[in-house]
N, C-alpha and C positions, 0 to 999 in steps of 0.2 A: 750138678753137684750138689751131695746129701748135707742137709744143711749140719752145723755141731749137735752135738748131744746136750742132754739136759743135765743141772749138777745131782744126778738120783744116781746110785749104787745100780748097775746093769742086773747084779745078781738080786737084789728086791724087787725087779720087775717078770722074773722068772713065772711069779704065780697067777699076773695080771696078763701074761701073753700063753697063758693055759688055755686049753679048753675048758667050755663049759662043764661043769663037773668038779674040775679038778682048781677051775682058777680061784684067785682071789683078787682083792680090789688092792687100789693102788698104796704103797707104802704111805706112812705119814708124812713125811717129809714132800710130797706130791701136793699135800696139804695144807703146810704148816711154814713152809721155808721161801722166806724172799727171794732168796737165790732163785730158788724153784719159779717162782711167779714172775721176776726178772726175764726170766727164758721164756718163759709162754708169752708175756707180752710182745716180743720182740720175733720168738719163731713161731706162734700158734695163733697171735692176733695180729701183728703186721705183718708176718711172716708167710698167712695165708690169706684165702678169701673171708677178709670181716664185713659184716655187716654194718654200715656207717649210720644206718638210720633210714627212715624216709624221707622219698625225697621232697614229696609236699612240704615235711619236717623242714627238713634243713634251707629250703629255699624261703621258709615262713618268719615272719615276725613274732616274739613272745614267746615261745616253746619253753612252758614251764611245767611245775608238778600239777600234776590232776589239769593242767589246762591242752586245749585246743591250738592248734597254731592259728595264729593271725593272720590273716594277709595284709601285705603291704596295704596301704590308705589310698585311697583316690587320688591320682595325681603325684603318690611317688612312683619313682622307680623301681622296679621288684630288684629283690638281692640278685648278685651279679659273682659274691663270692661269700665263702663260710671256711672259716679254720674248725678243725677238727682233731680229735688225737684216734689215731689207731695203735692199738696197743703202745708201745714206747714212740711212736710217730708220730710227729705234726704231719699233717697234711691240710695242702689246701684247696676246695673245690671252687671250680667257675664255671660258668653258667655266658656262654656267647650269644648273641644278638640270634643266631638262629636254636639256642636251647643246646648247644652242643653242650655235654658235661665230660670237664676235664677233671683230672688230681694231681696233685702238683705235690712234691718236699714244701712243706711252709718255712723256708727257710731261705733268704738271698744270697745269690750268689756272689756276694762283693765279701762279706766279713760273716753271712751265715745269723743274723739278725732274725728274728718270725718278722713273716710278712702282713699276719694278724695277729693279735691273741687269740688266742683257744677259745672259742667258741662265738666271738664278733664275727661279722659280717660287715658287708660293704657293696656299693650300690654301682659304684664305679667302674667305667670303660676302661682301665688300668687297674693294676696291681703295681702299689707305692710303697718301698719299704719307707717305715717312718723311722728310720737310724740315717740315711745319709741320701734317700730321694732314687734310690735307684729304683728306674721302674718298667714292668712288662706289661704285653697286653694280657687278655683273656685266654691269648693260646700259649702262652709262657715263654713268648718270645722278647730276647730285652730290647727296651725301645728309649732308654735314657740312662748315660751315666757319668752325672756333672761330674765337674773337674779331668774328666777321663774323656778328653773332646776323641774322635774318632775309633773309640773302641767299641763298636756296638756290632762285637764277633757273636757269630749267633752259639758259638759254645757255651757264652755266657746267660743262656734262656733258662728255666728255671728248669726241675729236675720231675718230667712228667712219670707219673707213677700210672699201673692199672686200674681202670674202673669200668664196672658194668652195672647196668639197672637191669635190676630182675623185679618183676611183678610188683614194682611201687618203690621196690627198695634200692637203694643203692651198697654196691659192694666193693671194697678198696682192696689191692693185695700193696701194701705201704712199705714193705721193705726191699720190693725188689723195683726198679726203673722200667718204664713201657719197651724201650728198647732191647732190654737183658732176654737172652734166650732160658733163661732160667723161668721166666713167669710161666706159673702152673695153668692149664685149659681151666676154664671159670666152669666150661660145659661138664668135663671131667670131675668137677671138686662138687655138683650137683649130682652127677650120676644119674640114678632113678629116679631123682626126688620130684622131676617136674610133672611127672604123670599123675602124681597125687595129689599136686598143688593146682595144675591149669584147670581142674573143673570148680572152684571156688573163685577164679578171675579175681584175684587180690585188688591190684591194679586199679580195677573200676569199685572198690570199695571206699567208703567214706568212714574216715576215723573221727570217732564221737566221744571219745572218752579216753584218760591216759593215767595212771597210775606210777608215780617212782617210789620205790622202795631201798632204802640202804641196810642190807644183810649182814649180822655178824659170824658171814659163813666164804668158805674158798666159793668159787664158782663153781668145781665141778661137783662139790657137796649138791649144788642146788642144781646142776643137769641132772646128774644120776639119780637124785630125789624125782625129777620131774618125769625120767622115765621107767618108774614103778609104782603100780598099786598095790603093792604086799604093804604099805603101809597106811595104805586106805580105813581100812574099816577099823582102825585105831584111832585113826587123825582127825577123818574126814565122812562124818555121818552125814551130812548134808551131800554129798556128794557120792555114796551109796544108794542113796535113795533113790537117785537117778539114773545110774550109771552102775550094772554088776562090777564089782572091783576086782572079777577073776575072767573078764569076757575078754574079746577081743583076742590080738597076735601080732607079733612084730613082725617087721619086714627084716629078709636079709638083701638088698640091695646093693650094686655100686656106688660110691660116690661118698664124699665127708659129710656121712648125716646118719643118724638111727632114730626109730623111732614105729611107730605103728598105730592100732586103732581101738579101740572101745566100744562097745556097743549103749545104746540107749536102752534102758527097760521100756516092756512095752506100756504104753500108752503116754509115755513120755516123748516131747519132740526138740527140747535142745537141753541144754546146761545151764540152768538156773534152781531157785531155790524151789519153786512148783515144778518145776520139768517143762513148765508151757514160755512159749512165745513171746513177746512184745515187739517182733522186727519182721522182717519179711523172708521167707527162705532165698537163699541164692540160688538162682537159677543152673540145676546142674551139678549143685551138690547131692551127694548121694545122704537121705535121710536116713537117720536111724543110729548111726556113727558120728565118731569125733574122730580126727586124727592127731596125733601126739607126734609131731616130728622135729626132730632137734639137727641144725645145722650147725655144725661147726666151724668156728669155736663158741661164737655168741648169738643165735638166733633160734630159739625156739618157739615154734607154729601149731598151735591149736587151730584146727579148722572144726568149724560147728556147721550146722546145716544153714542155719539163718547169720551166724558172724564169725569173724577170724581174730584171734588173738594170739596177738605174740607177747615176749618178752625177749629183750634185748638185753645181755649181760655183761659187766665193764667192771673187770676187777679193777679194787682199789688197793688192797692190802691182802697179804696172804688171807685173813679172815675177815673182808670186807667185798662186798660185791653190791655194786648198784644196777638194779634191776626198773628197767622201763618197761613198760606193762601197757599195752595198747590194744584198744576194741575197735573193728571198723563192720559198719553194715552195709546191707544192699538197700537200694529202695528209696523211699522218700523218706520225710521226719521219722525218726526214731527215737523214742528214749530208751539210752541203753544199758537205764537203773539194772534191769533185770538182770541182766551178764555182767554188769559191773558189781555188782552187789556181789551175787554167788562168789565170783572167783576172787572178790578181795577178801572175802571170808576165807576161801579156800588158801588163796595166796599165804595167807598170814599164816593160818595152822601150820602151811608147809615152812614158813620162815621159822616158826619155834621149833620145830623137828630139826631144820638143817643146823641153827645154830646150837642145839645140843649135840649133834653128831659133832661139829668143830669142835667144841668144848671136850668131847671124847676124845678126839683124834692130838689132841693137846698132852693128852696123858701119859706118862713116860710106860705106861701097862698095856697100851693097844699095839695091838696085833692085829696083821690082814686078815679078813674075816670071809667066808668063801660064799658064794653067791648061789641063792636057790633058782630053780628052775624057769620060774616066773620072772629072774631078775637078767633076763636073757638079752637083752638092749642096755641095761647096764653095763652085763660082760663087754657087748659090743661098742661100749663108748669106752672103756675102761681100757680097753684093746687098741682103739685108735691113739687116744694119748700113750700110751707106752710106747707102742711104735713110734709116735713121732719125739719121744725123748731119748729113742736109740738110732735116730736119725732119717726113717720113712717118713717121707711127706703124708701128710693128712689124708686116708681114704683109700693109703694103698699098702696098708697092713693085710 
């Protein structure tokens, strides 16, 4: 069944669906309308395979701004439950005694009360609703219904949702029950992406740094900026010193993602202010290049010869996005500052540009502009979004 269409005039999407050379960007309301964002949160974030975060972080304590996750103190039981929000849907993640990961709708089957407040964790072996004490096991089966003796009907179990692990990240399809025939294939969602990511073996890397930014721009403006370096000579002088802005090429492979690669300049080993690395090469990672890959709707993967950086996007409002930027490294002890300082500088240059674009989109004089040949990945992204607005599942445009 096709999802409902977005509240955007289909005629305004014709330019976005046209071939590169005649195509134009999305209309202004795609970036400024609260109604469009509400549709996206349900159908592009909850309604497809969204990244909930790194599994180690989701099971950790005290994950905050710029902080590394803290393991449970000695003697304390590990976390078995965490409440998160995927798009506009509350989700409860659970880990059983066998560490089997499950996802459920974060809503009690009695009166709909949240089982945990968004962001909270628990270490219990039962899920207990704080409203009327209905309880469930970590597999979602109902275990107690106080004052409703004899009513342990299996049909009153928690609504289970599709969840997948991939290279250390957790992906949830939050809008569709696990037993629904409408759940799309996760493998089809990834398409040709795994072959590009696997050489970096991200699951074996260690997260050593995280910055959280709040940017006054729509999430799509940020994604579009990520997928082109047309702007690099004007706002990224440090980046251009280590990577030619006109290098590389973009991919045209199946899946709900877009992206490409860029080269490092001769004599440069990684993306840092000096072009040198203070880390360890990732075994199997191709030297001399960086992959920039965006898996819709919310995970940007920057794969370097010696570290992996991700941006996870959470839309907060039409013109406000939370960005969780994380750095992962190979080998033993590494001072991550050489990578973090470079990309924090570059990120902030990008955020200023994105915020300026957002202000321009709000002008009554804005009209969608054309793409240059170097913006082919942006064009691919815009086509995926425009197709989704018209009811085509992401990745099948």
